[in-house]
DSSP file (Angstrom, degrees, kcal/mol; ACC not computed):
  #  RESIDUE AA STRUCTURE BP1 BP2  ACC     N-H-->O    O-->H-N    N-H-->O    O-->H-N    TCO  KAPPA ALPHA  PHI   PSI    X-CA   Y-CA   Z-CA
    1    1 A M              0   0    0      0, 0.0    30,-0.1     0, 0.0    69,-0.1   0.000 360.0 360.0 360.0 146.3  149.7  -66.3 -149.7
    2    2 A P        -     0   0    0      0, 0.0    30,-0.1     0, 0.0    31,-0.1  -0.113 360.0-108.8 -58.4 159.8  151.2  -69.8 -149.0
    3    3 A A  S    S+     0   0    0     29,-0.1     2,-0.1    28,-0.1    30,-0.0   0.766  97.5  83.2 -62.9 -26.6  149.1  -72.6 -147.6
    4    4 A H  S    S-     0   0    0      1,-0.1     2,-0.1     2,-0.0    29,-0.0  -0.461  78.8-126.0 -80.0 153.5  150.9  -72.4 -144.3
    5    5 A D     >  -     0   0    0     -2,-0.1     4,-1.8     1,-0.1     3,-0.3  -0.336  30.4 -92.4 -93.6 177.8  149.9  -69.8 -141.7
    6    6 A N  H  > S+     0   0    0      1,-0.2     4,-2.4     2,-0.2     5,-0.2   0.852 123.2  55.9 -58.3 -37.7  152.0  -67.1 -139.9
    7    7 A R  H  > S+     0   0    0      2,-0.2     4,-2.4     1,-0.2    -1,-0.2   0.896 104.7  52.9 -64.7 -39.7  152.7  -69.5 -136.9
    8    8 A F  H  > S+     0   0    0     -3,-0.3     4,-1.5     2,-0.2    -1,-0.2   0.952 113.1  42.5 -58.3 -51.3  154.2  -72.1 -139.2
    9    9 A W  H  X S+     0   0    0     -4,-1.8     4,-2.0     1,-0.2    -2,-0.2   0.863 112.9  53.0 -67.6 -36.0  156.6  -69.6 -140.8
   10   10 A M  H  X S+     0   0    0     -4,-2.4     4,-2.5     1,-0.2    -1,-0.2   0.901 106.3  53.2 -66.5 -38.7  157.5  -68.0 -137.5
   11   11 A R  H  X S+     0   0    0     -4,-2.4     4,-2.4     1,-0.2    -1,-0.2   0.864 107.3  52.7 -62.8 -33.5  158.3  -71.5 -136.0
   12   12 A M  H  X S+     0   0    0     -4,-1.5     4,-2.1     2,-0.2    -1,-0.2   0.916 108.8  48.9 -65.9 -42.4  160.6  -71.9 -139.0
   13   13 A A  H  X S+     0   0    0     -4,-2.0     4,-2.3     2,-0.2    -2,-0.2   0.894 110.6  51.8 -62.8 -39.2  162.3  -68.6 -138.2
   14   14 A I  H  X S+     0   0    0     -4,-2.5     4,-2.4     1,-0.2    -2,-0.2   0.919 108.2  50.9 -62.6 -44.2  162.6  -69.7 -134.6
   15   15 A D  H  X S+     0   0    0     -4,-2.4     4,-2.4     1,-0.2    -1,-0.2   0.887 109.4  50.9 -61.6 -38.6  164.3  -73.0 -135.7
   16   16 A L  H  X S+     0   0    0     -4,-2.1     4,-2.2     2,-0.2    -1,-0.2   0.914 108.4  51.7 -64.9 -42.2  166.7  -71.0 -137.8
   17   17 A A  H  <>S+     0   0    0     -4,-2.3     5,-2.4     1,-0.2     4,-0.4   0.928 110.6  48.6 -59.4 -44.4  167.6  -68.8 -134.8
   18   18 A K  H ><5S+     0   0    0     -4,-2.4     3,-1.3     1,-0.2    -1,-0.2   0.913 108.4  54.0 -61.5 -42.3  168.2  -71.9 -132.7
   19   19 A E  H 3<5S+     0   0    0     -4,-2.4    -1,-0.2     1,-0.3    -2,-0.2   0.893 112.4  44.1 -58.1 -40.3  170.4  -73.4 -135.5
   20   20 A G  T 3<5S-     0   0    0     -4,-2.2    -1,-0.3     2,-0.1    -2,-0.2   0.415 111.1-122.7 -85.5   2.2  172.5  -70.2 -135.5
   21   21 A K  T < 5S+     0   0    0     -3,-1.3     2,-0.3    -4,-0.4    -3,-0.2   0.920  76.8 107.4  55.0  47.2  172.6  -70.1 -131.6
   22   22 A T  S   <S-     0   0    0     -5,-2.4    -1,-0.2    -6,-0.1    -2,-0.1  -0.892  78.9-121.7-142.6 168.6  171.1  -66.6 -131.7
   23   23 A A  S    S+     0   0    0     -2,-0.3     2,-0.6    -3,-0.1   116,-0.1   0.466  90.4  83.5 -89.4  -2.8  167.7  -65.0 -130.9
   24   24 A F        +     0   0    0     -7,-0.2    16,-2.0   115,-0.1     2,-0.3  -0.888  48.4 151.5-117.5 111.6  167.4  -63.7 -134.4
   25   25 A G  E     -A   39   0A   0     -2,-0.6    50,-2.3    14,-0.2     2,-0.3  -0.951  17.1-169.3-131.6 153.6  166.0  -65.7 -137.3
   26   26 A A  E     -AB  38  74A   0     12,-2.8    12,-2.4    -2,-0.3     2,-0.4  -0.998   8.2-167.4-146.3 146.4  164.2  -64.7 -140.5
   27   27 A V  E     -AB  37  73A   0     46,-2.2    46,-3.4    -2,-0.3     2,-0.5  -0.998   8.0-157.1-132.5 135.6  162.3  -66.4 -143.3
   28   28 A L  E     -AB  36  72A   0      8,-2.8     8,-1.9    -2,-0.4     2,-0.4  -0.971  17.2-169.6-115.5 126.5  161.2  -64.7 -146.6
   29   29 A V  E     -AB  35  71A   0     42,-2.8    42,-2.3    -2,-0.5     6,-0.2  -0.929  10.9-150.5-124.6 136.6  158.3  -66.4 -148.3
   30   30 A D    >   -     0   0    0      4,-2.5     3,-1.7    -2,-0.4    40,-0.1  -0.456  40.9 -94.0 -94.9 177.0  156.8  -66.0 -151.8
   31   31 A E  T 3  S+     0   0    0     32,-0.3    33,-0.1     1,-0.3    39,-0.1   0.703 123.4  56.5 -66.1 -20.3  153.2  -66.5 -152.8
   32   32 A E  T 3  S-     0   0    0     31,-0.3    -1,-0.3   -30,-0.1   -29,-0.1   0.490 120.5-104.6 -88.8  -4.1  153.9  -70.1 -153.9
   33   33 A G  S <  S+     0   0    0     -3,-1.7     2,-0.2     1,-0.3    -2,-0.1   0.537  74.2 141.3  89.9   7.1  155.3  -71.1 -150.5
   34   34 A N        -     0   0    0     29,-0.1    -4,-2.5     2,-0.0    -1,-0.3  -0.554  30.1-178.7 -74.5 148.8  158.9  -71.1 -151.6
   35   35 A Y  E     -A   29   0A   0     -6,-0.2     2,-0.3    -2,-0.2    -6,-0.2  -0.972  28.9-157.1-148.5 160.9  161.2  -69.6 -148.9
   36   36 A V  E     -A   28   0A   0     -8,-1.9    -8,-2.8    -2,-0.3     2,-0.3  -0.958  20.9-162.9-131.0 152.4  164.7  -68.7 -147.9
   37   37 A G  E     +A   27   0A   0     -2,-0.3     2,-0.3   -10,-0.2   -10,-0.2  -0.914  12.4 168.7-136.8 162.8  165.9  -68.4 -144.4
   38   38 A A  E     -A   26   0A   0    -12,-2.4   -12,-2.8    -2,-0.3     2,-0.3  -0.976  15.7-147.7-161.3 165.4  168.8  -66.9 -142.4
   39   39 A F  E     -A   25   0A   0     -2,-0.3   -14,-0.2   -14,-0.2     2,-0.2  -0.880  44.2 -72.0-134.3 170.6  169.9  -66.1 -138.9
   40   40 A N        +     0   0    0    -16,-2.0    10,-0.2    -2,-0.3     3,-0.1  -0.439  44.1 172.2 -65.1 128.6  172.0  -63.3 -137.4
   41   41 A T    >>  +     0   0    0      8,-2.8     4,-3.2    -2,-0.2     3,-1.1  -0.069  31.8 128.4-127.2  32.2  175.7  -63.8 -138.2
   42   42 A T  H 3>  +     0   0    0      7,-0.4     4,-1.6     1,-0.3     6,-0.1   0.821  69.9  59.8 -62.0 -31.2  177.2  -60.6 -136.8
   43   43 A K  H 34 S+     0   0    0      1,-0.2    -1,-0.3     2,-0.2    -2,-0.1   0.811 119.5  28.9 -66.7 -27.7  179.9  -62.4 -134.8
   44   44 A L  H <4 S+     0   0    0     -3,-1.1    -2,-0.2     2,-0.2    -1,-0.2   0.813 133.8  27.3 -96.8 -38.4  181.2  -63.8 -138.1
   45   45 A H  H  < S-     0   0    0     -4,-3.2     3,-0.3     1,-0.3    -3,-0.2   0.277 108.3-100.2-118.5   9.0  180.3  -61.2 -140.7
   46   46 A G    ><  -     0   0    0     -4,-1.6     3,-1.7    -5,-0.3    -1,-0.3  -0.243  53.2 -47.2  97.9 175.8  180.2  -57.9 -138.9
   47   47 A P  T 3  S+     0   0    0      0, 0.0    -1,-0.2     0, 0.0    -5,-0.1   0.620 126.1  52.6 -67.5 -17.7  177.6  -55.5 -137.5
   48   48 A V  T 3  S+     0   0    0     -3,-0.3     2,-1.6     1,-0.2     5,-0.1   0.419  76.7 102.2 -97.7   4.6  175.2  -55.4 -140.4
   49   49 A A    <   +     0   0    0     -3,-1.7    -8,-2.8     4,-0.1    -7,-0.4  -0.264  49.6 153.9 -85.1  51.6  174.8  -59.2 -140.8
   50   50 A H     >  -     0   0    0     -2,-1.6     4,-2.7   -10,-0.2     5,-0.2  -0.367  59.4-106.3 -73.2 159.8  171.4  -59.2 -139.0
   51   51 A A  H  > S+     0   0    0      1,-0.2     4,-2.3     2,-0.2     5,-0.2   0.886 119.9  49.9 -56.4 -42.5  168.9  -62.0 -139.9
   52   52 A E  H  > S+     0   0    0      2,-0.2     4,-2.3     1,-0.2    -1,-0.2   0.910 111.7  47.2 -66.5 -42.2  166.7  -59.7 -142.0
   53   53 A I  H  > S+     0   0    0      1,-0.2     4,-1.7     2,-0.2    -2,-0.2   0.922 112.4  51.0 -63.5 -43.7  169.6  -58.3 -144.0
   54   54 A N  H  < S+     0   0    0     -4,-2.7     4,-0.3     1,-0.2    -2,-0.2   0.892 112.4  45.2 -62.6 -40.4  170.9  -61.9 -144.6
   55   55 A V  H >< S+     0   0    0     -4,-2.3     3,-1.4     1,-0.2     4,-0.2   0.865 108.3  56.2 -74.7 -34.4  167.6  -63.2 -145.8
   56   56 A I  H >< S+     0   0    0     -4,-2.3     3,-1.6     1,-0.3     4,-0.2   0.868  99.6  62.4 -61.8 -34.3  167.0  -60.1 -148.0
   57   57 A G  T 3< S+     0   0    0     -4,-1.7    -1,-0.3     1,-0.3     3,-0.2   0.651 104.9  47.7 -63.8 -14.6  170.3  -61.0 -149.6
   58   58 A K  T X  S+     0   0    0     -3,-1.4     3,-2.3    -4,-0.3    -1,-0.3   0.360  78.0 105.2-103.9   3.2  168.7  -64.3 -150.7
   59   59 A M  G X   +     0   0    0     -3,-1.6     3,-1.7     1,-0.3    -1,-0.1   0.737  66.5  69.9 -64.9 -21.6  165.5  -62.9 -152.1
   60   60 A E  G 3  S+     0   0    0      1,-0.3    -1,-0.3    -4,-0.2     4,-0.1   0.658  88.0  68.3 -68.0 -12.8  166.6  -63.4 -155.8
   61   61 A Q  G <  S+     0   0    0     -3,-2.3    -1,-0.3     2,-0.1    -2,-0.2   0.583  88.8  84.6 -78.9 -10.0  166.2  -67.2 -155.1
   62   62 A L  S <  S-     0   0    0     -3,-1.7     2,-0.8    -4,-0.2   -33,-0.1  -0.455  83.1-116.2 -92.9 165.9  162.4  -66.8 -154.8
   63   63 A D        +     0   0    0     -2,-0.1   -31,-0.3   -29,-0.0     2,-0.3  -0.868  58.6 127.7-104.6 101.9  159.8  -66.8 -157.5
   64   64 A Y        -     0   0    0     -2,-0.8   -34,-0.0     1,-0.1    -2,-0.0  -0.994  47.3-156.4-152.6 151.5  158.0  -63.4 -157.6
   65   65 A D  S    S+     0   0    0      1,-0.3    -1,-0.1    -2,-0.3     3,-0.0   0.802  91.7  22.5 -93.4 -39.6  157.1  -60.7 -160.1
   66   66 A I  S >  S-     0   0    0      1,-0.1     3,-2.0    24,-0.0    -1,-0.3  -0.992  73.5-133.2-129.6 138.3  156.9  -57.9 -157.6
   67   67 A P  G >  S+     0   0    0      0, 0.0     3,-2.1     0, 0.0    25,-1.2   0.704  99.1  77.7 -65.3 -17.9  158.5  -57.8 -154.2
   68   68 A E  G 3  S+     0   0    0     23,-0.3    23,-0.1     1,-0.3    22,-0.1   0.725  85.4  64.9 -61.7 -18.8  155.2  -56.7 -152.6
   69   69 A D  G <  S+     0   0    0     -3,-2.0    -1,-0.3    23,-0.1     2,-0.3   0.501  87.0  93.3 -80.9  -3.8  154.1  -60.3 -152.9
   70   70 A L    <   -     0   0    0     -3,-2.1    23,-1.5    20,-0.2    22,-0.8  -0.635  60.4-154.7 -93.3 148.8  156.8  -61.4 -150.4
   71   71 A T  E     -Bc  29  93A   0    -42,-2.3   -42,-2.8    -2,-0.3     2,-0.5  -0.988   4.8-155.0-122.0 130.2  156.4  -61.8 -146.7
   72   72 A L  E     -Bc  28  94A   0     21,-2.8    23,-2.8    -2,-0.4     2,-0.5  -0.918   5.9-163.0-106.4 126.0  159.3  -61.5 -144.2
   73   73 A Y  E     +Bc  27  95A   0    -46,-3.4   -46,-2.2    -2,-0.5     2,-0.4  -0.918  11.4 179.0-106.8 131.2  159.0  -63.3 -140.9
   74   74 A S  E     -Bc  26  96A   0     21,-2.5    23,-1.5    -2,-0.5   -48,-0.2  -0.998  32.6-140.3-135.6 137.5  161.4  -62.3 -138.1
   75   75 A T  E    S+     0   0A   0    -50,-2.3    23,-2.6    -2,-0.4     2,-0.4   0.791  94.8  33.4 -65.1 -26.5  161.7  -63.6 -134.6
   76   76 A V  E    S- c   0  98A   0    -51,-0.3    23,-0.2    21,-0.2    -1,-0.1  -0.980 101.2 -92.9-131.3 142.8  162.3  -60.0 -133.4
   77   77 A E        -     0   0    0     21,-2.7     6,-0.1    -2,-0.4    -2,-0.1  -0.271  56.8-101.6 -50.2 130.4  160.9  -56.7 -134.6
   78   78 A P        -     0   0    0      0, 0.0    22,-0.1     0, 0.0    -1,-0.1  -0.257  31.2-122.1 -61.3 141.9  163.5  -55.3 -137.1
   79   79 A C     >  -     0   0    0     -3,-0.1     4,-2.9     1,-0.1     5,-0.3  -0.235  39.1 -92.5 -69.3 170.2  165.8  -52.6 -136.0
   80   80 A P  H  > S+     0   0    0      0, 0.0     4,-2.2     0, 0.0     5,-0.2   0.865 127.0  52.6 -57.7 -37.1  165.7  -49.3 -137.9
   81   81 A M  H  > S+     0   0    0      2,-0.2     4,-1.9     1,-0.2     5,-0.1   0.953 114.0  41.8 -62.6 -48.8  168.5  -50.5 -140.2
   82   82 A C  H  > S+     0   0    0      2,-0.2     4,-2.5     1,-0.2    -1,-0.2   0.880 112.6  53.4 -68.0 -38.1  166.7  -53.7 -141.1
   83   83 A M  H  X S+     0   0    0     -4,-2.9     4,-2.3     1,-0.2    -1,-0.2   0.905 107.7  51.9 -64.5 -39.2  163.4  -52.0 -141.4
   84   84 A G  H  X S+     0   0    0     -4,-2.2     4,-2.8    -5,-0.3    -1,-0.2   0.917 110.0  49.0 -59.8 -43.0  164.9  -49.6 -143.9
   85   85 A A  H  X S+     0   0    0     -4,-1.9     4,-2.2     2,-0.2    -2,-0.2   0.894 109.2  52.3 -64.4 -39.9  166.3  -52.5 -145.9
   86   86 A I  H  X>S+     0   0    0     -4,-2.5     5,-1.6     2,-0.2     4,-0.8   0.921 112.7  45.4 -60.9 -44.5  162.9  -54.2 -145.9
   87   87 A L  H ><5S+     0   0    0     -4,-2.3     3,-0.9     1,-0.2    -2,-0.2   0.933 112.7  49.2 -65.4 -46.5  161.2  -51.0 -147.2
   88   88 A W  H 3<5S+     0   0    0     -4,-2.8    -1,-0.2     1,-0.3    -2,-0.2   0.832 108.1  55.3 -63.7 -31.3  163.9  -50.4 -149.8
   89   89 A A  H 3<5S-     0   0    0     -4,-2.2    -1,-0.3    -5,-0.2    -2,-0.2   0.701 109.5-127.7 -73.3 -18.7  163.5  -54.1 -151.0
   90   90 A G  T <<5 +     0   0    0     -3,-0.9   -20,-0.2    -4,-0.8    -3,-0.2   0.687  42.8 171.4  81.5  19.3  159.8  -53.4 -151.5
   91   91 A I      < -     0   0    0     -5,-1.6   -23,-0.3     1,-0.1    -1,-0.2  -0.409  25.1-148.9 -65.1 136.7  158.7  -56.4 -149.4
   92   92 A G  S    S+     0   0    0    -25,-1.2    34,-2.4   -22,-0.8     2,-0.4   0.773  70.3  31.2 -84.0 -28.3  154.9  -56.2 -148.9
   93   93 A T  E     -cd  71 126A   0    -23,-1.5   -21,-2.8    32,-0.2     2,-0.4  -0.996  55.8-166.3-139.1 137.0  154.4  -57.8 -145.5
   94   94 A L  E     -cd  72 127A   0     32,-2.9    34,-2.6    -2,-0.4     2,-0.4  -0.984   8.0-177.6-118.9 130.7  156.4  -58.0 -142.3
   95   95 A V  E     +cd  73 128A   0    -23,-2.8   -21,-2.5    -2,-0.4     2,-0.3  -0.998  10.5 173.7-126.5 127.2  155.5  -60.4 -139.5
   96   96 A Y  E     -c   74   0A   0     32,-2.4    35,-1.8    -2,-0.4    34,-0.4  -0.924  24.5-154.8-134.5 162.7  157.5  -60.5 -136.2
   97   97 A G  E    S+     0   0A   0    -23,-1.5    33,-0.9    -2,-0.3    36,-0.3   0.863  75.4  32.7 -95.4 -84.5  157.4  -62.2 -132.8
   98   98 A A  E    S-c   76   0A   0    -23,-2.6   -21,-2.7    34,-0.2    -1,-0.2  -0.468  83.1-119.7 -77.3 148.1  159.1  -60.3 -130.0
   99   99 A S     >  -     0   0    0    -23,-0.2     4,-2.2    -2,-0.1     5,-0.1  -0.362  21.8-111.1 -82.6 166.2  159.1  -56.5 -130.1
  100  100 A I  H  > S+     0   0    0      1,-0.2     4,-1.9     2,-0.2     5,-0.1   0.827 122.0  56.3 -65.4 -30.8  162.2  -54.3 -130.2
  101  101 A A  H  > S+     0   0    0      2,-0.2     4,-0.7     1,-0.2    -1,-0.2   0.892 105.9  50.8 -66.4 -39.4  161.3  -53.2 -126.6
  102  102 A D  H >4 S+     0   0    0      1,-0.2     3,-1.2     2,-0.2     4,-0.2   0.944 110.5  49.0 -59.1 -47.7  161.4  -56.9 -125.6
  103  103 A A  H >X S+     0   0    0     -4,-2.2     3,-2.1     1,-0.3     4,-0.6   0.843 101.3  64.0 -62.5 -34.8  164.8  -57.3 -127.3
  104  104 A A  H 3< S+     0   0    0     -4,-1.9     3,-0.3     1,-0.3    -1,-0.3   0.733  92.5  63.8 -64.3 -21.3  166.1  -54.2 -125.4
  105  105 A Q  T << S+     0   0    0     -3,-1.2    -1,-0.3    -4,-0.7    -2,-0.2   0.609 109.9  39.7 -75.2 -10.5  165.6  -56.0 -122.1
  106  106 A H  T <4 S-     0   0    0     -3,-2.1     2,-0.3     1,-0.3    -2,-0.2   0.413 129.5 -24.3-118.5  -2.0  168.2  -58.5 -123.3
  107  107 A G  S  < S-     0   0    0     -4,-0.6    -1,-0.3    -3,-0.3     2,-0.2  -0.979  89.0 -40.7 173.3-177.4  170.8  -56.3 -125.0
  108  108 A R        +     0   0    0     -2,-0.3     2,-0.3    -3,-0.1    -3,-0.1  -0.450  58.0 163.8 -72.6 137.7  171.4  -53.0 -126.8
  109  109 A Q        -     0   0    0     -2,-0.2     2,-0.8    -5,-0.1    -9,-0.0  -0.982  44.2-119.4-147.0 154.4  168.8  -51.8 -129.2
  110  110 A I        -     0   0    0     -2,-0.3     2,-2.6     2,-0.1    -6,-0.0  -0.903  35.7-138.9 -93.0 111.0  167.8  -48.6 -131.0
  111  111 A L        +     0   0    0     -2,-0.8     2,-0.5   -32,-0.1   -32,-0.0  -0.373  58.3 124.0 -81.2  68.1  164.3  -48.2 -129.7
  112  112 A I        -     0   0    0     -2,-2.6    -2,-0.1   -12,-0.0     5,-0.0  -0.987  59.7-126.9-124.2 119.5  162.5  -47.1 -132.8
  113  113 A K     >  -     0   0    0     -2,-0.5     4,-1.7     1,-0.1     3,-0.4  -0.264  14.3-123.3 -65.4 149.2  159.6  -49.3 -133.7
  114  114 A S  H  > S+     0   0    0      1,-0.2     4,-2.6     2,-0.2     5,-0.2   0.860 113.4  56.9 -60.6 -35.8  159.4  -50.7 -137.2
  115  115 A S  H  > S+     0   0    0      1,-0.2     4,-2.7     2,-0.2    -1,-0.2   0.840 102.9  54.6 -66.0 -31.7  156.0  -49.0 -137.7
  116  116 A T  H  > S+     0   0    0     -3,-0.4     4,-1.2     2,-0.2    -1,-0.2   0.916 110.2  45.9 -66.1 -43.0  157.6  -45.6 -136.9
  117  117 A V  H  < S+     0   0    0     -4,-1.7     3,-0.4     2,-0.2     4,-0.3   0.937 115.0  47.6 -63.4 -46.4  160.2  -46.2 -139.7
  118  118 A A  H >< S+     0   0    0     -4,-2.6     3,-1.6     1,-0.2     5,-0.2   0.908 109.1  53.4 -62.0 -42.6  157.5  -47.4 -142.1
  119  119 A D  H 3< S+     0   0    0     -4,-2.7    -1,-0.2     1,-0.3    -2,-0.2   0.778 106.5  53.6 -64.7 -26.0  155.3  -44.4 -141.3
  120  120 A A  T 3< S+     0   0    0     -4,-1.2    -1,-0.3    -3,-0.4    -2,-0.2   0.462 103.3  75.6 -86.3  -1.5  158.1  -42.0 -142.1
  121  121 A S  S <  S-     0   0    0     -3,-1.6    -3,-0.0    -4,-0.3   -37,-0.0  -0.423  86.6-117.2-103.3 178.8  158.6  -43.6 -145.5
  122  122 A W  S    S+     0   0    0     -2,-0.1     2,-0.4     2,-0.0    -3,-0.1   0.509  86.2  93.7 -85.3  -9.4  156.8  -43.5 -148.8
  123  123 A Y        -     0   0    0     -5,-0.2     2,-0.8     1,-0.0    -2,-0.2  -0.713  65.2-145.2-104.7 135.4  156.0  -47.2 -148.7
  124  124 A D        +     0   0    0     -2,-0.4     2,-0.4   -37,-0.1    -5,-0.1  -0.845  29.1 172.4 -99.4 104.7  152.9  -48.8 -147.4
  125  125 A I        -     0   0    0     -2,-0.8     2,-0.4   -10,-0.1   -32,-0.2  -0.884  32.2-124.4-113.6 142.4  153.8  -52.2 -145.8
  126  126 A E  E     -d   93   0A   0    -34,-2.4   -32,-2.9    -2,-0.4     2,-0.4  -0.735  28.8-165.5 -83.6 131.7  151.6  -54.5 -143.8
  127  127 A I  E     -d   94   0A   0     -2,-0.4     2,-0.4   -34,-0.2   -32,-0.2  -0.982  10.4-176.3-124.8 129.0  153.0  -55.2 -140.3
  128  128 A C  E     -d   95   0A   0    -34,-2.6   -32,-2.4    -2,-0.4     2,-0.3  -0.992  14.0-169.9-123.9 125.5  151.8  -58.0 -138.1
  129  129 A S        +     0   0    0     -2,-0.4   -32,-0.2   -34,-0.2   -31,-0.1  -0.737  52.2  34.8-118.0 162.2  153.3  -58.3 -134.6
  130  130 A G    >   +     0   0    0    -33,-0.9     3,-1.3   -34,-0.4     2,-0.5   0.557  62.8 156.6  81.5  10.3  153.3  -60.7 -131.7
  131  131 A I  T 3  S-     0   0    0    -35,-1.8    -1,-0.2     1,-0.3     5,-0.1  -0.580  82.3 -13.4 -73.4 122.2  153.2  -64.0 -133.6
  132  132 A E  T 3> S+     0   0    0     -2,-0.5     4,-2.2   -35,-0.1    -1,-0.3   0.848  88.7 163.1  54.5  36.8  154.7  -66.8 -131.4
  133  133 A R  H <>  +     0   0    0     -3,-1.3     4,-2.7   -36,-0.3     5,-0.2   0.891  66.7  50.7 -54.3 -47.1  156.0  -64.0 -129.1
  134  134 A E  H  > S+     0   0    0      1,-0.2     4,-2.0     2,-0.2    -1,-0.2   0.907 111.0  48.5 -62.1 -41.8  156.7  -66.2 -126.1
  135  135 A A  H  > S+     0   0    0      1,-0.2     4,-0.6     2,-0.2    -1,-0.2   0.866 112.4  49.9 -65.5 -35.3  158.6  -68.7 -128.2
  136  136 A C  H >< S+     0   0    0     -4,-2.2     3,-0.8     1,-0.2     4,-0.4   0.895 109.0  51.3 -68.9 -40.0  160.6  -65.8 -129.6
  137  137 A L  H >< S+     0   0    0     -4,-2.7     3,-1.5     1,-0.2     4,-0.4   0.865 101.0  62.9 -64.1 -35.3  161.3  -64.4 -126.2
  138  138 A D  H >< S+     0   0    0     -4,-2.0     3,-1.3     1,-0.3    -1,-0.2   0.767  88.8  71.1 -60.0 -25.0  162.6  -67.9 -125.1
  139  139 A L  G X< S+     0   0    0     -3,-0.8     3,-1.1    -4,-0.6    -1,-0.3   0.811  90.2  59.5 -62.0 -29.3  165.3  -67.6 -127.7
  140  140 A F  G <  S+     0   0    0     -3,-1.5    -1,-0.3    -4,-0.4    -2,-0.2   0.707 102.3  54.1 -71.7 -18.8  167.0  -64.9 -125.5
  141  141 A N  G <         0   0    0     -3,-1.3    -1,-0.2    -4,-0.4    -2,-0.2   0.343 360.0 360.0 -97.5   5.6  167.3  -67.4 -122.7
  142  142 A R    <         0   0    0     -3,-1.1    -1,-0.2    -4,-0.2    -2,-0.1   0.458 360.0 360.0 -83.4 360.0  169.1  -70.1 -124.6
């Protein structure tokens, strides 16, 4: 795992969300600490341009042998579409701030937890929640 901790990477995802003027930012990190980042661009690129989908599209820029070595940080718990993409990409660890239930208080969401999607799959992914949750929730008030 990179020398930086979960809070460092989550703050980077928060900064990306702010840059994109959205509540949704994501960072994908390899074991050497190389990273790519993205934010939600659905207003420009359509309904599937969520932060997680956008950052997964950049994963070939990272240095890894197996995708299980990658960690994805997201300001908000991934929706079922994004969680499916994370699983299909083979990413080993997911870290998020605000929950999907938190996000539903600020807009439309499909209220299926990422762990429910993961549990229904063949893939064993590590999920860590609530990192910098308050700062992630503040993104909805910007």
